[in-house]
Phi, psi and omega in degrees: 000320183297320181294318180295320179294320179293328180281354178085012183282344180255006181285142176271142176274108183292342183269353181305313180299324179292319179297313180297317178302315180295322178296314180296319178296319179296320178296318178296317180296317178297319179298313179295320179298318178294323179294315180295317178302314179299312183293319187270334188240330190256316181303131177094352179288132176230143179285140174272095187301319180296317179294320178297317178298316179299315179297320179296313185289337178264003180269135178293338178296332182298340181296336179296334178290342181272344182311311182293341185265319184241354179091159185295316185298312180292320179297321178296318177298319179298316180297316179297317180294319179298321180291313183288324183265356182054049178240165180281156176302313182302313182299315181292315181299317180291317182292329178274358180056039177279331179209161174259178183303317182296319179293321177296318178300320178294316181296321182265010178292146179304321180298319179291316181296330180269359177080019181266345184271136177278133179261148180264000000 
């Protein structure tokens, strides 16, 4: 015991209760903060589906969804044309007759974009 006491192994940490108190107070503050954030900022938020669809179709990133349908080379050309002409991917694909409306709907479907749809 004497050797352990001399090595400091039996000393009590007098600050442990203060540390634990601060941790518990911080947890309570975070919990209350998350509750207020949810009540004041998150509850009631709804996605504007039409605006989301519009942003997706006007994004050049959307061209990657066309790769399995028209191939990388054509999809790349569509992206370049959309960028230079400031037109949507959908508009260019339809005007160039690379795909029809039904095929585009399938390509831009949430299941396809999320990788859940089986391709033939």
